[in-house]
N, C-alpha and C positions, 0 to 999 in steps of 0.2 A: 504494500500500500504506500503510495507517495506521501511525503511529509506535507504539512501545511505550507511550508515555504515553497515547495515544489508546485503545489496546486495554485498558489496565489501569485506565482511569478509570471509576469507578462512576457510574451515573446518579443524580442527586439531583433529583427533581421540583421544579419551581418552586412554592413554597408559595402564591403569590398567583395561580396560573394554573389555570383549570378546563379540563382537556383533553377533557371529555365533549362530544361533538357534540350529543347530544339529552338531556343531563342524566345524572347518575350513576345506576347501577343500584340497584334495591331490594335490601335485605339478603335473603340466601337461604342455605339450608343449604350448608355446605362439605362436599362428599362426596368422600372419597378412596377409591379402589378399587384392588385388586391389578392388576398389569400384565395387560393384555388382549392376547392374541396377534392380535386383529383390528385393533389400532391402526395397524400399518403399512399394512394394506389400506385402512383408512379414509383415511389420508393419501393413498394413491394415487388414491382417488376425488376427494378435494379438489383434488389437483394437476391431474387431468384436467379438472375443472370450471374451474379458473383458466386453464389453457392454452386451453380452448375459448373462454373469454371474451376473453382478452387476446392470444392468439397470440404473435407475436414480441416483444410489449411486456413479456412476463414473462421477464426476463433470467435469473432463478434462482428456484427454489422448493425450500425445504429443510424437512424434518420436524425440529423442534427441541422443546425442553422435555422434561418428564418422560415423556410418552407415547412419545418417540423412544428411550428407554433401556430395554432389556430388563431386566426384573426390578424396575423401580422403580414403586411405586404412584403414582397420579396422579388428579387430577380427570379425568373421562372427556371431556375436550375437547382436540382435537388443535391444537397450536400449530404455525404455519407461518411461515417467513420468506419473504417475496416481495420480490425485487429488481426495481425498475423503473429506467428511465433517469433520471427526475427526479421524486421524490415530490411536489414542489411543483406539478407539472403535473397536477393532479387530473383534468382533462378527458381525459387520455390513458389513465386506467384506472378512475376512480370510476364513470362511467356504465355501463361494460361489466360491472364486477363487481356493481354494484347490480342490473342487469338479470338477472344470473345468480343472484341471491338473497343476495348478501353485503351487509351493512349497515355503513356507516362509523360507528364509535362513538367513536373517539379521534383527536384531531389534536394532535400535540406538535412544533411546529416547532423548539423549542429542543433536542430530543433527536434529532439526525440526521434531522430532518424526518419523524419517525415518524408513520405512520397505522396504525390498527388497524380491521379489519373483523371482523364476526362472521357465522357461518353457523349456522343452526339445525340442519341435518341434512346430513351428519354434523356434530355440534357441534364448532366450530372457531373459533380466533382466528387471523386472518391479519395478520401484522405487515409493513408495507411500509417498506422502506428503499431507499437508493440504492446504486450500485455501490461496492464497496470499503468498505462501512460497518463500523466497528469492532465494532458490536453483533452483526452477523451472524457475524463472526469469533469473537467471544466465545462465542456460542451453539454454534458448531461445536466449539470447543475443549472446552467444558464437557461436551457430549454424549460426546465421545471420552474425556475424562478419567474420567467416571463409568463408562463401559463398561470402561475398562482398570484401574480402581482400585476393587475391590469394597469396600474398607474405607470409602472416601468415599461410595460408593453407599449403604452401610448407614447411615452417619452421616446422610446427607441423607434417607434413608427415614424414620429415626426422628424427625428434625426436622419433616418434613412431617406425620407422624401426630400428633405432639405439638401442632403449630400448629393443625391442624384441630380437635383436641379442645379446645384452649383457646378457640378462637373462639366456640364456640357450645355447646352441647348443642343446637343447633338452627339458628341463623341468624347470619349475619355478612357482612361485605364481603370479597371476594376480596383487596382491597388490605390489609386487616387481617391476613389469613392470610399474605400475602406478606411483610408487615413482620415477623411473628413468626419466620419461618424465615430472614430475611435474614442474621442474624449467622453462621449455619452456612454459608449459600451463599457469603458473602464470605470466610470462612476457607478454604473449599475453593478458591475462585478464587485466593486468595493463594498457596496451595501450588502450584496449577497454573501460575501466572505465574512463580514462582520456578523451577519445574522446567523451564520453557521459556526461562529467562534474561531474562524481562521484569521488570525491577526498577522499582518505583514510587518 
C-alpha cells in the first residue's frame, strides 16, 4: 500500500524529457460535451477489448477521468487505468494491445513507469501502471469525491469549460487545456486529502 506522501504527491513532468513515443500530437480543437449516458457502455466495450487481448495479464481495469463521473462534461474520450504486473515488461502487453488496435503514444518511466495507449474507436486513452500504484488510487478517490460532492463537481465543471474556451476558439494542445484547469483540480485534491486524513 502506498504511503500518504506517495498518494498526495502531484506529478511534475520532467521539463527536459519528451514522453511522446512517435512525436507530440498536432494542435486540435478542444471539444467539451455534456455527460453522455453511453460513456459507461463504451468503457465496457474497451474493457472487453483489453481483456480479450491480455487475458490474465490485465490485473485491473478501471473507468476513470471525467467520463466516469455522472453529470460532468468531458472530452468524449474514455480514460482507462490498466494495471499490469510490470509496466517495464512491455513484451508482456504492448504487442497484444497493439494487435488489438491500441497505439502506444506515451512512455514516462519517471512517473510510476506510466505508459499510455490510444484507441481510435471507441476513442480512449489507456493508462498503464503497476500494482498498488498511487496514481490509480488517486484516480479512484477523485472519481468518488466528485460523485459525492456536487459543489466540487460544479466547480470542476466550470473550470473545464473555462479552460476549453481559453485554449482556443479553435485549436490547442490537450496539455495546455490540462494546465489551465490544474489549479482547480489541485484545490479539490487538497480538500479530498484533508478529508481522508492524508496530510502533505
